[in-house]
N, C-alpha and C positions, 0 to 999 in steps of 0.2 A: 373448392366449389362443390364437389360431390358431398362432402360432409355438411356444408351449409344447406344444400338442397334437401338432404335427408331430414335434417332437423326441421326445415320448413314444412315438409310433408307430415312429419309426426305431430307437429304442433297443430296443423290444420285439422287433421283427423281427430286427434285427441281432444281438442277444444270443442269441436262440433259435437262429439259424443258426450263429453262431460257436461256441457252446458244444457244438453237435453232440450227441454221445452223452450228455453230462452233462445235457442237457435231454430225454433220451428213452431209455427201455429198456422191454422187454416185461415189465412188472410188473403184479401185481394191485393192487387198491385198498387193500390194507394196506401197500403199499410194499415187499413182498418180491418178489424176482425169481422169475418162474415158470419160467425156464430156469436151472438151477443149474450148467450147464457153464461151465468156465473157459477153454475154447478156442473160437474162432470157427468156425462151420460155415456156409460160404457157399452151401451147396446150395440154400437157399431162393431165391437169386437166379436159379437156372436160367440162368446166364450163358452166352452164346454169343459167340464172337469177332466183333467188328465189322468190316465191310468198310471203312468210313470211321472212322478212329480219333479224329478231332478234332471237337469241337463248339465253337461260339461262343455265348456267353450275354451278355445285357445285365443289369447290376445296379448298384445305387447303393452297394454295398460288396463288398469282395473276399471270396469264399467261403472257408470254412475248409478248409485242405488242402495248403498248399505252404510249405515252409521256405525260408529265404534261400539255402540251398545247392542249391535245385532239387529236393530230394527231397520226396516226397508223404506227407501224413498225412491222416487223416479221410476226408471225402467223396472227395477226389481220389485218395487212395491206394487206396481200394476200387475206384473206377472204373478206375484204371490197372492194378491187379493182376488184377482179374477180367475186364475187357473190353479191356485194352490202351489205354484211352481217355485223351485229353488235353483239358483244358478251357482255352479261350481266353476271357478276360474283357474285355468292353467296359464300362468304368465311366462312369457319368454321374450327374448330380445327380438327386435324387428327383423334381423337378418337370419334368425334361427327357426322361422316358421316351418319351412319345408322339412328340415331335419327332425324337429320335434314331432310334427304331425306324422311323418313317415314311421318314426320309431313307435309311436303310440298305436298306429294302425297295425303294424307288424306284430306287436305284442298283444293284439286283441283287446286293447284298451283305448280304442278310438274315441276321440272326443265327438260330440255331436256337431259342433259348429266351429268355424274358424273365421275371425274377422278379416274381411278383404275390402278393398276399394278399387275404383277404376284407375288409380294412379300408382298402384303398387309396382315395384320393380319386378316382383314375381307375381304376375297376374293370375286370376283364378283359373284361366285356361291351362296353365302349367300343372296345377293340381289335378285337373281332369286327365291330361295326357299321362300323368304319372300314376293314374289309378287310385288317387287318394280321396276323391270325392265322388258323389253320386247326384243325380238330378233331384230337384224338389217336386217335380210334377205330380207324383203320386200323393203328395201331402198338402197341396195348395189348390185353391180355387180362386183365380184372379178376378172372378166376377163378384167376389165378396166386397161389400162396401169399404172395408178397411183398406183395400188396395187401390181405391179409385184414384188417389193422388199420384201413386207410384206405378200404376199399371204400364204406362208407356215406357218407363225406365226399365222395368223388369222384362218387358217384351224385347226391348232393344238389346238387353244384356244376354239374351238367349244365345247359346252356342251349340252347334250340332243339332239345332232344333229343339233343345231342351233347356230348362231353367236350372242352371248350375249356380247362379249368383242371385240371391234374394235380397233386394234392396230395402232399407228402412229409412234412408235419409238421402235427399238429393238437393240440398240447399246450395245457393250460390256461394262461392268461396272467395271472391275478390271484388273490390270496388275502388272508387277514387276518393282519396282523402285530400282536402285542400285547405290551405291557410287563408282564412277569410280576410285577415288584415292586409296581406300582400295584394289580394285582388281589389279590396276597397281602396287602398292607397294608390293603386295604379289606375283606378277608375274602370276596371274591366268587369264585364258581366261574369257572374260566378257559374261554375260548371253545372250545379243543380238547376239553376234558372235556364241555362242553355238546354239541358236535358228535357225539361218540361216543354220547351218549344220545339223539340225534335232536332236541335242543332248542336248537341254534344257529340262531336265526331273526332276522328284522328286529326282532321284539319284544324278544328277550333282548339283542340288540346295543344297542338303544335304552335298555333298562333299565340295562345296565351303563354306557353312556355318560353317562346322567343322574347315576348315583351317583358316577362318577369325575370328572365335571366340577367344577372349583372356580372360582367367580366371585369376583373381587376386589371387595369392597364399596365401595372407594374409587373405583375406575375403572370398575366395572361390566363389566370385560373378564375373559376367562378366564385364570386363572393356569395351570390345567390343562384341556385340552380332551378331551372324551370320544372323538371319532371324527374321522378324516379319510378322505374318499373321493376317490380320484385322478381318476376320471372318471365321468360319469353313466351311460355305456353299461355299466359294470361292474354297477351295481345293476339296470339294465334286464335284463341277462342272467339274473339270478336269478329273474325272473318266468317264464322259459321262453318268452317272446314275443320277436319280432324286429321291428325297425323296418322292415326290408325283406324281401320274399320274391320268389323267382323264380316268377312266375305264368304259367299257360298255356304253360309251356315257352318263352315268348318275351319276356315283359316283366318288369321289376322294379317291384314296387309298394312305395312308401314311405308309411307311415301313422303319423303322430304321434298319432293318436287311439285307437290300440289300448289297451284298458283296462289291461293290464299295464304298458305304458309310462307311461300317465298316472299310474297308482298309484305307480310307482317314482319318477317325477320329482316328484310332490307330496310323497312321503316325504322325498326329498332336500331339497326346499325347506323342509319343516317342521323338519328337523334344526337349522337355523340360525334360521329366522324365529320358530319357536314354542319349541323345546326348548333353544336356545342351547348346543348341545353340539358343534357342528361346528368343527373346526380349518379355517380358510378361507384360509390362505396357500397359494399355488400351488407353493411350494417350501419346503424346510427342514423338512418333516414328519419325516424320519428323525432329524434333530438334535433336534427336539422330543421324539420318542419316546425317544431315548437320555437326554435330560436330565430325564425324568419330567414333561414338560410336555404329553405326549399319551399317551393310554391305548391307542388302537387306530388302525390304518390299514388301509384296504382299497385295495390298490395292486398294481402289476405284480409278478409273480414275479421279474422281472429285478433288482429292488431288493435281492435277496439279495447282490448284488455291491457294494452301496454300503458305503463305509468304516464308517459309523456302525452299519449293520446287522451287518457282520462283527464289529465290536468287541463288540456286544451278544451275538452268538452265542458268541463266545469267553468272555464273562463269565457266560454262562447267564442273561442278563437278558431274553431275547426268546423267543417261541414262535410257532408258526403254526397257523392253522385255515383251512378252506375258506371260501368265501363264505357268508354267512348265508342261510338258506332264506326265501323269500317265504312267509309263513304261509298264503297262499291258493293257492299253487302245488301241483300234484299230487305233486311230488318236489323234491329239491334239485338245482338247476342250477348249472353252472359256466360261466365264460366261456372261450372258446378262440379261437385264431387259426389259420386255415388258410393255410399257406404252400405255394406250388408254382410251376408254370410255365405259361406259354402258349407254344404252338408257332407260330412266325412263318410267315406266308405266304412261300413261296420258300425255306424252310429247306433247307439242303444235307444235313443229317444228322438227320432225325427219330428214327431208330432209336437214334442215339447219345444224344440228349437223354433218351429214355425209359430207356435203360440208366443214365445218370447219375442220373436221378430214383430208380431202384431202388437205386442205390448210396447215395443220401442216406437213403432209407427204412431201409436196413440199418444205416447209421451211427447213425441216430436211435434205433432200437428193438431192434437185434439184436447190436450189436458189444460182446460181453461183455468182451473183452480191454481195449478202450479204456475201458469203463465202470469196470472194476476199477482201472485206473491213475488215472482222474480221481477216483474215490471216495477212494482212498488219499491223493491229494494234498490233497483238500478236508478230509479228516479231520485230516491233519497240520497244515494251515494254520489251521484253526479250533479245533483241540483238542477235537474232538467224536468220538463213536463212530458206528458204523454205524446205530444206532437213529435218530440225528438225520438222517443221510443218507437213510434210508428215509422219514422224515417229509417231507423235501423232495420225494422222488419221489411220495409219497402226494398232496401238494398239486398236483403237475403232472399227475397222472392221475386226477383226480376224474371220475366218470361224468357223463353227461347234459350234455356241453358244448354251448353255444349259439354258433353261428357266424352272423353277420348280414351278408349282402351289402349290405343297405340302408345300412350305415354309410358305405359309399363315397359315397352320395348325401346322406344326411340327418343324419349325426352332427353336422354343423355346427350344426344347430338345437338339439341337446341342449346343446352347449357354450355357445352364445349365452345359453341360459336361466340359466346359472350367474351371470350378471351382472344378472339381473332382481330386482325387488323385489315382484313380484306372483305369485300362484299359477299353476301350470302351465296350468290350464284357461283362465285369462284370457290367458296368453301365446299358447297355441295358437290361440285365437280370432282373434288378430291376424296369424298366419302366413298368407301368401298362398295356399300350397298345402299344407295339413296332410296331405291325402291325394293322392298324385300317382303316376301310373304312367309310368315311363320306357319308352316304346314302343320296340320293336325297329325300327331303321332298316333300309332296304334295304342288303344287304351288297354293296358294290361295291368294286373295286380303288381304291386311292388315286390321285388324278389328279396328274400332274406339272405 
């Protein structure tokens, strides 16, 4: 389970970064672009030439932007054309970030930036407490127009009252996939239609799952399952509650007893234990969806790239909807991932890293030329029109996204629960520290 979860995380983060602009444009919630220009306007960057042109970053994947012939595209093209900047990458495995960065800092060869997200098992706060990174505040002005879309996220991510985590992407990460044929054959209203009427909720999802599940009387197993949910944290996000919160500007509080979390986890447990509608295989759900063995899947948006999903899109057999609303929540919430940088202690070019982050924001949300090219390619490859492409954007830009820094500390407990045969309340009662505050440690330089 741990290995599976790690690969899900790596795929989500990697695909969001690699897809660049196809995972991000400045559009409204109907999926239509708010900027109808067909030419890029880089003035929002307010770019100034860099004194130091090169930056060094540490990542577990190569960033989108360089062709085999050495020419630049995407993030790196914008950074190069607008700032004259060059990116040097230091690649390491996902689990080796701390060791690699610490050794580089101690050797006076500190990188400028390190890729981080809000779901990392080693969150950015750990780099702060180990003395491996410094705040961005002396190098950024959040009132600049380029930050307008992400200012709230950057402010939320402050720790110790300072900006240690500089975000460049905050797109939604999960949505509902559903098999149109199964809904049509059963005469049921589709999830997207229910969503448009404000009626796509846990309750309507469960109702549809019950009606679409087919149990084999001979084996007592499901020939057709009603619903698959890729990870418990997705359902938790729809409650509007978070596992972890940055508290007092200093600490991270992890609380598995929050009512919303308890409710979501119990609902997830009941899907299988009581209602018998849950597809419980950790892989193969896309194949089951394609073969009419599964009605709905709540899973990562990146699965749009799966072969089975693309084949279903081409055949008009699949459609999408946002996450179902928690009936007791004040509004519909979505799940999102915050992706950004930490600025290393001893960085040689902080201004360059900030400029590269701005270039990434531009590529993700304002590059209309790249968007048009990618949209045309996707329409051609899938045989769909712009209405379907706008549907995909609509899924990526659902409002009220929930970002949970506590996942870096406590998501392990949620995944462990999937293997349990007892209710959530019973399970939590056995957890050693269901409510735990990760105290800020003294910030001291790493010792050699």
